C-alpha positions in Angstrom: 7.1 19.5 -25.3 3.8 17.5 -24.5 3.3 14.8 -21.9 0.3 13.7 -20.2 0.5 12.6 -16.9 -0.2 9.5 -14.9 -3.0 8.5 -17.1 -2.5 4.9 -17.1 -2.3 5.1 -13.0 -5.6 7.3 -12.3 -8.7 6.2 -13.2 -9.6 9.8 -12.8 -8.8 12.5 -14.8 -8.9 15.7 -12.0 -6.2 13.2 -10.0 -4.0 13.1 -13.3 -4.3 17.1 -13.6 -3.8 17.4 -9.9 -0.4 15.9 -10.5 0.6 16.9 -13.2 -0.1 20.6 -11.8 2.2 19.2 -8.2 5.1 18.4 -11.1 4.9 21.4 -13.2 4.9 23.9 -10.0 7.5 22.0 -8.4 10.8 23.7 -11.2 11.8 20.5 -12.4 12.6 19.8 -16.1 10.9 17.5 -17.9 12.1 14.9 -20.8 10.4 13.4 -23.1 10.8 9.7 -22.9 12.0 9.4 -26.5 15.1 11.6 -25.5 15.8 9.2 -22.4 15.8 6.5 -25.1 18.5 8.3 -26.8 20.0 9.3 -24.4 20.8 5.4 -23.2 21.4 4.1 -26.3 17.7 2.7 -26.2 18.0 1.3 -22.6 21.0 -0.4 -23.7 22.0 -3.4 -21.3 25.4 -1.9 -20.8 23.9 0.9 -19.7 22.5 -0.7 -16.9 24.2 0.3 -13.8 21.3 -0.8 -10.8 17.9 -2.2 -10.1 15.5 -3.8 -7.4 12.1 -3.4 -6.8 11.8 0.2 -7.8 13.1 -0.4 -11.0 15.8 0.0 -13.1 18.8 2.5 -13.0 20.3 3.4 -16.2 23.7 5.8 -17.3 22.9 8.2 -20.3 23.7 11.3 -22.0 21.7 14.1 -22.4 21.6 16.6 -25.4 23.4 19.1 -24.1 26.3 16.6 -22.9 25.1 16.5 -19.3 26.0 12.7 -18.1 22.8 11.3 -15.9 21.5 8.6 -13.8 18.1 7.5 -15.4 16.0 5.9 -12.8 12.7 4.4 -14.6 10.6 3.3 -11.8 8.7 -0.3 -12.8 4.7 -0.9 -13.3 4.9 -2.7 -9.7 7.1 -0.6 -7.9 6.9 -0.1 -4.5 7.2 3.2 -5.2 3.7 4.4 -5.8 2.7 8.0 -7.2 2.7 9.5 -3.9 6.3 8.4 -3.2 7.0 9.7 -6.9 5.9 12.6 -6.3 7.3 13.3 -2.8 10.5 12.5 -3.8 9.9 14.8 -7.1 9.1 17.8 -4.7 11.2 16.6 -1.7 15.1 17.0 -3.2 14.3 19.7 -5.9 13.9 22.1 -2.7 17.2 20.9 -1.3 20.4 21.3 -2.1 23.7 20.0 -0.2 27.0 18.4 -1.3 26.1 15.2 0.5 22.7 15.0 -1.4 21.9 13.8 -5.0 21.0 16.6 -7.1 17.8 16.0 -8.8 18.3 16.6 -12.5 14.4 16.2 -13.9 11.7 13.6 -14.6 9.7 12.3 -17.6 5.8 11.5 -16.6 4.8 10.4 -20.3 2.1 7.6 -20.5 3.2 4.7 -18.4 6.4 5.7 -18.0 7.4 7.0 -14.4 11.1 8.4 -14.5 13.4 10.3 -12.8 17.0 12.0 -13.5 20.0 12.1 -11.0 23.6 13.5 -11.6 25.1 10.7 -13.1 27.8 9.5 -10.1 30.6 7.4 -11.4 31.6 4.8 -8.3 27.6 3.9 -8.2 26.3 2.7 -5.0 27.9 1.9 -1.9 26.9 -1.4 -1.7 28.2 -2.3 -5.2 31.6 -1.4 -4.1 31.7 -2.1 -0.4 29.5 -5.4 -0.3 31.0 -7.0 -3.3 32.0 -10.4 -3.2 35.8 -10.0 -2.0 38.5 -9.3 -4.2 36.5 -8.0 -6.9 36.5 -4.0 -7.7 37.6 -1.1 -6.0 39.3 -1.8 -2.5 38.0 0.6 -0.4 40.9 1.5 2.3 40.3 3.7 5.6 40.7 6.9 4.5 37.9 6.6 2.1 35.6 4.5 4.5 36.1 7.8 6.4 35.4 10.0 3.9 31.8 8.1 3.4 31.0 7.8 7.1 31.5 11.7 7.4 29.6 12.9 4.2 27.0 10.7 5.0 26.3 11.9 8.5 26.9 15.8 7.0 24.2 14.8 4.4 21.7 13.4 7.2 22.5 16.7 10.0 21.4 18.8 7.4 18.0 16.9 6.4 17.7 17.0 10.1 18.7 20.1 11.3 18.8 22.8 8.3 16.3 22.0 5.6 13.2 23.9 6.0 11.0 21.7 7.0 13.3 19.6 8.1 13.3 15.8 6.7 13.2 12.5 8.0 14.8 9.9 5.0 13.6 7.2 6.3 15.9 4.5 4.7 19.6 4.9 4.9 21.3 2.3 3.8 23.6 1.4 1.4 22.4 1.0 -1.5 21.2 4.5 -1.1 24.6 6.0 -0.9 25.9 7.0 -4.1 29.5 7.6 -4.6 31.1 10.1 -7.0 35.0 10.0 -8.7 37.0 10.4 -5.4 34.1 8.7 -3.1 32.6 11.4 -1.7 28.9 10.0 -0.7 25.5 11.2 -1.6 22.2 10.2 0.0 19.8 9.5 -3.0 16.1 8.1 -2.7 13.8 10.4 -1.4 10.5 7.9 -2.2 10.3 7.3 1.8 11.0 10.9 3.1 8.7 12.3 5.5 8.8 16.4 6.1 8.8 16.8 10.6 7.7 20.2 11.5 9.5 21.7 14.0 6.2 21.5 16.3 6.2 17.3 16.8 8.1 14.9 17.9 7.4 11.9 16.4 4.6 11.1 13.4 3.2 7.7 13.9 2.7 6.4 10.3 2.9 3.1 8.5 6.2 1.6 8.6 8.4 1.5 5.7 12.1 0.7 5.5 14.4 -1.9 5.1 14.9 -5.3 7.4 18.4 -4.9 8.8 18.2 -1.1 8.8 15.1 -0.3 10.8 15.3 1.3 14.7 13.1 -1.3 16.9 10.8 1.6 18.1 10.3 2.5 14.5 9.5 -1.0 13.3 7.1 -2.3 15.9 5.1 0.6 16.9 5.4 2.9 14.1 6.9 5.8 15.8 8.7 7.6 13.5 11.9 10.6 14.7 14.6 11.5 13.2 16.8 8.9 15.9 15.4 6.3 13.8 17.5 7.5 10.9 21.0 8.1 13.4 20.1 4.4 14.1 19.9 3.6 10.4 23.3 5.7 10.2 24.8 3.6 12.9 24.5 0.0 11.0 25.9 1.8 8.4 28.8 2.8 10.1 29.1 -0.8 11.2 29.1 -2.1 7.7 31.7 0.0 6.2 33.8 -1.0 9.1 32.9 -4.8 8.6 32.5 -5.0 5.0 29.3 -7.1 5.4 26.1 -6.7 5.0 23.5 -6.0 7.8 20.7 -7.9 6.8 22.4 -11.1 4.9 25.1 -11.8 7.4 25.2 -13.7 10.7 28.0 -14.1 12.7 28.7 -16.8 15.7 27.1 -19.6 17.1 23.9 -17.8 17.5 23.5 -16.6 13.9 23.9 -12.6 15.7 22.6 -9.6 13.2 25.6 -7.4 12.2 24.2 -4.9 15.2 24.0 -7.9 17.8 27.7 -9.2 16.8 28.9 -5.8 17.4 27.9 -5.2 21.0 28.7 -8.7 21.8 32.1 -7.8 20.9 32.1 -4.8 22.6 31.3 -6.8 25.7 33.7 -9.6 25.2 36.5 -5.9 24.9 37.0 -7.3 20.9 35.6 -4.3 18.6 38.1 -4.7 16.3 37.7 -8.0 15.4 34.5 -6.4 13.9 37.2 -4.6 11.5 37.0 -5.9 7.6 39.9 -8.6 6.7 40.6 -6.4 3.5 41.4 -3.6 6.2 45.1 -4.1 6.3 46.2 -0.5 7.9 44.4 2.1 9.9 44.6 3.8 12.6 43.4 1.4 15.8 42.3 4.7 18.0 39.9 6.2 15.3 38.3 3.1 14.5 37.4 2.3 17.9 35.9 5.6 17.9 33.7 5.1 15.2 32.5 1.5 16.1 31.8 3.1 19.3 29.7 6.1 17.6 27.8 3.1 16.0 26.7 2.0 18.8 26.0 5.0 20.3 23.2 4.8 17.6 22.1 1.9 17.6 21.1 1.5 21.3 17.7 0.4 21.8 16.2 3.5 23.6 15.8 6.1 20.8 16.3 9.0 23.3 19.8 7.6 24.1 20.8 8.2 20.6 22.8 11.2 19.9 21.6 13.6 16.8 23.1 13.6 13.8 25.0 17.1 14.6 26.5 15.1 17.8 27.4 12.3 15.8 29.1 14.2 13.2 30.8 16.2 15.9 31.9 12.7 17.6 33.3 11.1 14.2 35.2 14.5 13.4 36.6 14.9 16.5 39.3 13.1 18.7 37.4 12.3 21.5 37.0 9.7 24.4 33.7 8.7 24.5 32.1 7.9 27.6 31.4 4.1 27.5 29.8 4.4 30.9 26.5 6.3 28.6 26.2 3.0 26.6 23.0 0.6 26.7 22.2 -2.1 24.9 22.1 -1.9 20.8 18.1 -2.8 19.8 17.5 -5.3 17.2 13.9 -6.1 15.1 13.7 -9.5 14.1 10.9 -9.4 11.3 8.7 -12.7 12.4 5.3 -11.4 10.9 4.8 -9.0 8.2 1.5 -7.8 6.5 0.3 -4.4 4.4 -1.5 -1.8 5.8 -2.5 2.0 4.5 -3.4 3.2 8.0 -4.1 7.1 8.7 -0.9 8.9 9.8 -1.1 10.8 13.0 1.2 13.3 14.7 2.3 13.2 18.0 2.9 16.2 20.3 6.0 17.3 22.6 6.5 14.2 24.8 9.2 11.7 25.5 10.9 9.4 22.9 9.7 5.3 23.4 12.4 4.2 25.0 12.1 0.4 23.8 14.2 -2.5 25.1 15.7 -5.2 22.7 14.9 -7.9 25.2 11.2 -7.4 24.7 11.3 -7.3 20.8 9.8 -10.7 20.3 6.9 -10.0 22.1 5.4 -7.3 19.5 4.1 -7.7 16.1 5.0 -5.4 13.2 3.4 -3.7 10.2 6.1 -3.7 7.8 6.9 -2.7 4.3 10.4 -4.5 3.0 11.9 -2.7 0.7 15.0 -4.7 -1.6 18.4 -3.2 -0.8 
């Protein structure tokens, strides 16, 4: 099958050949653009299942009968050539029940397309954050399954993958759901490999406002605890049925993490629960909310690891609330883009950022669509 690699994206033919070789050696199946047009009935609107700043996702049926989610990157996508190659090479080397499986890709003329396994219930955001009263009802057992599966996938990336991986963009739209509402983490375009001999990577900030850990958003210091923070926000969304970046609560228009902390201080945590959840075990619900609070503490070194999070979610244990410190929240006041060099830090303690210091920093942030 013939194809040409990135000729429209790079002026240098040598760079194009290098990128072709990177894909060619990654054991990823290559598809022609015409075969994908056929699989999606010429990219018919009825087959569109999602979209955003990165482009559009269609469902399709391949020639061998395999159903696939076909992600077409737009020419002005936030995901550039480097991120495209990162996503291909990273997801093709890891396997876990809670990670989306890459089927293949298409790199032909101006087209950059990724093919993933098709998941019947689309993304968590499309189910959870839909207009109330419409679509699928997520009862508490389903929400528990989603929390546990996502935590399991992240624990695998952080502890068992070799090299270990920080996802950097854990959010509801990147958690995909199969027919039984089992979750799979997708979109590895921003993911970073995390060697054993470093504790943090100082890098350009990228992610989605509402999920960004404060020390990462403000200082660019990336650790696994940035994913832990994002996962804590995700639990709060799953419990409340509300968006972390869109909703505002109370007279002070608090964001979701702030609101959860206020309810904790007022001993009203169950007020956070989605009104659509009419039946749930109160003790388990409170434990999940408290785990989210542990994950979203301002000081990154106070947050648990994802393996510890998985244990706390799966076991009926009493969490020591005396160890909880105030939640950290990043609010974006200024934003600009940079392509600064990435540096890696040696062994040292994680930064401790208090939530009441946030207004004094300026952040360089790449904001991605939900």
